[in-house]
N, C-alpha and C positions, 0 to 999 in steps of 0.2 A: 785294543780295537778288535781283534780278531775274536776274542772271548765275548765281546758285546754283541756282535753280529750273530754269532753261533747260538747265544743265549736268546736273541730275539727271534732266531729262526725256529730254535726249539719251543719256546713259547708259543709261537703262531701255529705250529704244527699241532701242539697239544691243545690249544684253544679250538682250532679247526676241526680236529677229530671229535672233541667233546660236543662241539656244536651239531655235528652230523646226527647225534642221538638226542641231545638237548632241546633241539628245535621242535621235537615231538610234543613239548609241553608249552602251555601259554607263557608268554612272556610277563613278567610283572611291569607296573608302571615305572617309567623312566629308565627302561632297559639298557639303553647305551650308557647313561650315566653309571649305573650299577657295574655295568661290564667293564668300563673303563677304571673304575675304583678297585675292581678285584683283580686286574691284569697287572697292577704294579706290584704287590706282593708276589704274584706268581712269577714274574720276570726276575725278581730278586732270588727267589728260592732256586730257578733254574741256573741263574748266572753263578751263584754259591756251589751248585752241584757239579757245574762243569769245572769251577776252579779245583774243587776237591778231587775229581777225577783226573785232572791233569797232574796235581801234585802227587798222587798215589801211582799214577802211571810210570813215574820217574824214579819211584823206590819199590821196596819189597811190600807187597800187599799183605798186611796182617790183619788182625782181628778188629783194631781200630779202623782201618779202611772198610771193612765190611760194615762196621756199624755206622759210620759216617754215610756211606752210599745207602744204606737201607733207611736211615733216617732222612736223608734228603729226598727219597722218593716217597716216603711217607708224608713227609711235609707238603710235597707238590700234589699228591693225591688228595690231601686233606683240604688244601686250598681250593683245588679244582671242585671238589665236592662241595664245599661252602659257596663257591662260585654260582654253582649251578642251583643251589637252594636259594641263594639271594636273588638271582636274575630270573629264574623260572618258577612256576607255580608247580611244585612237585614236592615229595618227601624226601628223607635222607637216603633211602636204599635205593630208589630210583636214580637220584643224582649220583650215588656212588656208582651204580652201573655205567652211567653216562661217562663219568671220569675215567673209569678203569678202562673201558672201550677205547675212549679218546687216547689214553696213554698207551694202549697196546698197539693201536694204529701207527702212532708215532715211532714205536719201537719196531714194527714190521717195516715202516719206510726207511728208518736209519739202517736197519740190517741190509735192505736192498741197495742203499746208496753206498754202503761199505763194501759190498760185493763188487759193484762197479767200479769203485776205486781201486780195489785189489786187481780186477782184471786190466784195467786201463793204465794204471801207473805202478802196481806193486804195493805190497802191504806197509812198507817203510818208507815210502816216498814222502816228500814234503809238497803237497797238494797245494795249490794256490786257493785262497778263500772263495774266490768267485767260482770256481768249479765245484767246490764242496757245496757251496749254496744252490749252485744250479742244478746238481744231483739231487739234493734234498727236496727242492721245489720239484723236479721232475718226478720224483719217487711220491710226493705228495698229490701231484696231478693224476697218477695212475692209481695208487692204492685207495684213496679217499673215494672217489666216485664209485669204485668196485664195491667197496664197503658200504657205501650208501645204497647201491642197488641191491646188492644180495642180503643186507641185514636191516638197514634203517627203513626201507621202503616196506619190506614185509612187517616189521614192528608196527609202522604207521598204518598199514592196511587192517591189521588184526588188533591193534591196541596194545598199550603196555600193561601187563597184569601186575599184581602185587608180588614184589620181589621179596623172599624170605631173608632174614637177617643173616642167619649163620652160613648158608651156602654162599652169600654175597661177600661176606667177611672172609670166608676160606678163599674165594676166587682172588679177592684183593690181595691176600697174603701170597698166593701162587704167582700173581703178577709181579709183585715186588721181589719175589725170591728169583724168578727167571731172568728179570733184568738185572739185578745185583749180580747174581752168579756169573752171567755172561759178560757183564761189563768188566768185573774185577779179573776174571780169568783172561779175557783179552786183553786187558791193561798188564797183567802180570806177564802173560807170554810175549807181549811187544817187546820186552827188554831181552829177549832171547830171539836169535835169527832163525825162527822156526821156517820150514820150506813154506813156499807160496800156497802150494796145494791143500797143506794142512790149515794154514790160516783162512784160507777160501771155504774149507768144509766147515770150520768152525763158525764162520760168519753165515753160512748157509743153515747150519743148525739153529743159530739165533734168530735168524728171520722165520724159519720153520717153526721154532717154538712160540715166536709172537703170533704167528697166524693160528698156531693151535689154540692158544689161550684166548684169541678173539673168537674162534669158533666155540670154545667151551662157555664162554661167556653167553654167546647167542643160544647156545644148546640149553643153558640154564633156564634163559627166558622161554624158549620153545617148549620145554618139558612142562613148566609151570603152567603155560598157556593150555597145553593138551589136557593137563590134569583138570584145570578149570572148566574147559569145554566138556570133557567127558562126565563130571560131576552135574554140569548145568544141564546137558542132554538127558541124563539119567533122572534129574528132577523133572525135565519136561515130560519124558514118557511117564513117570510116576504120576505127575498131575494130570496126563491124559487118561490114564486108566480111572483114575478117581473122577475124572470129569465126564467119562463116558458112562459110569455107572449113575451119577447124578442126573445127566442129562435124560437117560432113559427113563429113569423114574419120573422126572418132571414132565417129559413130554407125553408118557402114559397118563399122568395125571391131567395135564391140560387137555389131551383128547377127550377122555372122560367129562371133564367140565364143560368144554366147548360143544360136546354132542348133548349135553343136558340144556345149554343155553338155546342151541338151535331148535329143539323141541318146544322150549318155552316160546320162542319167538313165533315159530308156526302156530302154537296154541292161542297167542295174542292176536295172530292175524285172522284166526277162525272165529273170534268172538262176534256175536252179532251186532253188538253196539261198537262199530269201528269208530265212532266219533270219540271215544276215550283216549285212543291211540292213534298217532299221525302214521298213515300206511307207508309214506315214503320214508320216515324215521325208521320203521322196522326193517324195510328194505335195505337201507344203508347199514344198519347194525347186523343183518345176516350176512352182508357182503364182507363186513369186516370179520365176522367170525369165521367165514369159510376160509379166509386166508390162513387163519390159525389152525383150522381144522384139517389142513390139506397135508397129511403125512405122507412122506415120500416112501414109495415102495419099490424096492430094487431086487429083493430076494436075499437080501444080507442084512440081518437085524442091526448090527452095528453100524453099517453104512446108512441104514435107514435112520437111525437116531442121529448120526452125524449131519446128514444133508438136511433133515427136518430142522434140527437146531440151527444151522447156518443160514438156511432159508428164511427162519423167523427173524434172525440178526439182521439179515439183509433187507427184510421188509421194514424194519425200524430205520434202517439207513437209507431208504428210497433206492436200494439196489436190486437189480433182478439177477436171480440165480437160475439158470437152467441146467438140467442135467439128463444125460442119456446114459444109463448106467445098467450094466449086468453085475449086479450086486454078487450072484452067485459065483462069478469068476475069481471073486476074492475070498472064498470060504476057506482057503488054505491059510489065510493070514489070521492071527490071533486079533480080537478086537482092540486090544492095547496097541499093537503095531500099526493097525489100520487107522486108528485115532490119531496116533503120533504122525503117520505119513500125510493123510489127507486132511486132517484137521489143522496142522501147521501150514500145509499148503493154501488151504482155504482161507485161513486168518491172514496169510500174507497177502493174498489177493485181495480180500475185504479191505485191507488197510491201505492197499494202492489205489482201489477204485474209490474209496472215501474221498480222496483228494481230487477227484475228476469232477469238474464242475458241470459239463454238459451231460443233461439228463439221459439224453440217448446213448451215451456211452458209459453210463453207470451200470454196466452188466459184466457178469462173469459166467463162463460155462465150464462144465465138468462132463467128461465122457469116459466110460470104463468099457472096454472091449477085449473079447477074447479070441485068439485063433491061433492055429499053428502051434500050440503050446505055450504061448505067450500071453501075457495081460498086458494090455497097454493103457495107461492113464493119461490123459491129454486134459491140460487145463488151460485157459487163456482169459486174459482180462486186460482193460484199457488200463493206462497209467500216465502219470505226468512226469516230465524229466526233472524229477527232484531226487537228490541222492540221499538215502537214509541207510548207510552201510551197516550200522550196528543195529538197526530195528529187527531186522529178519536174519541176522548172522547165526543166532542159535537155533532158530526154527529150521534153517536150511540144514543145519549140523544134524538136527534130529531126523530130517528127512532122508538125508544121505546115510545115517546109520541104518535105518530100517530097509532103504533099498539094497545097501551093501549085505545086510543080514540075509536078505533072499535071494542074493546073487543077481542082481538086476542093475540097470543102468538109469541114470538121470540126466536129462539135458534141459538147458535154459537159454531161452534167447528172445530178443525183442525185435519187432518188426514195426518201425515207426511208433505208434502209440499203443500197440499191442503187444503184452508180454505172454510167452508160451512157455509152458512146463510140461515135459515129456518124461514118462517113467515107463519103462519096460521090466517086466517080471516074469521070470520062468514059472509056469504053473507047477506048483508042488502037489504031490498026491497025498 
């Protein structure tokens, strides 16, 4: 009966730890049925592992004991990974990440519980089952929410990136080795009356090793995400440079074309026989052409191209873009950096205003000012309270990269329905 209860507790801890991370992925149809069917073989594997551990704890731990313990953990991790794949819409390597994190969280909880047992009863006391279960449950209630707060929520906010196979396999192997080594060492030393202090130190090292493995698994994912973000921001800046050149050429060509059209309209209006062309129609065409012929002049060629392009885009969307900009204040910035900074900021603002239904609120404004050795860039626009966290993630990353490159600061805030973006840059000679 004791082994059955402990097996159920162990299985529940592993499933709960795995759920902390696997919940980030969509559940497949009939999720409860799938989970129940997968839990049965997992419980059997944990029960057999406890039986083998108890058997080898009473005898000398040899090569066969190491092999059985390792195979038991491989079986549990394999069943856990298969369960995540069956129950959640994800791939093999992400499922393996969830299962190893869940199993390592269980190892950390078990290590802390055994430390409490050593302190309260001593390392060789026969502790009643209800106290063991209570300590394991208490450790779960402490460790799992902390891991959820520090790791799972961060992963949820930034998304789970593609996890490379070889590092994930190496990490899985390290988890198995750590658990097997500490379990067998503790089991072997339990046959000898080692001092309480040494047993306590050993269990502290076990808990610390489990925490370190959990940190390394998160670090693997975090580093992978950084590599992805750096590559994406690099592509964004490269695309911005190409877009700037194309926009400059296109706007120059448009200005020449619309200048010719404006003169042709004036020529048609001056014709003696005005009956051939409707005068009101010519006036309407002239007004439309003036919209496209209004090139922004700020004193900075790159900023002129950018604002002119975005104003044309806003015109198509029924959005009013107003700007008061001292473009010469940004002369120290390269056109590529300027385009990456303001281009991405304007794109985000236009995307937000596009969702606003009120015509009077379909506006955004930009101001660039210089004073006291600093350049301030302020942008504000209306928005609706809908969350699209992934849409602007990389664009904001590109903006932060440019601001950081020039030693500036960036702040974002919303006041009611208005979003404010503020960037302050030191003027570089």
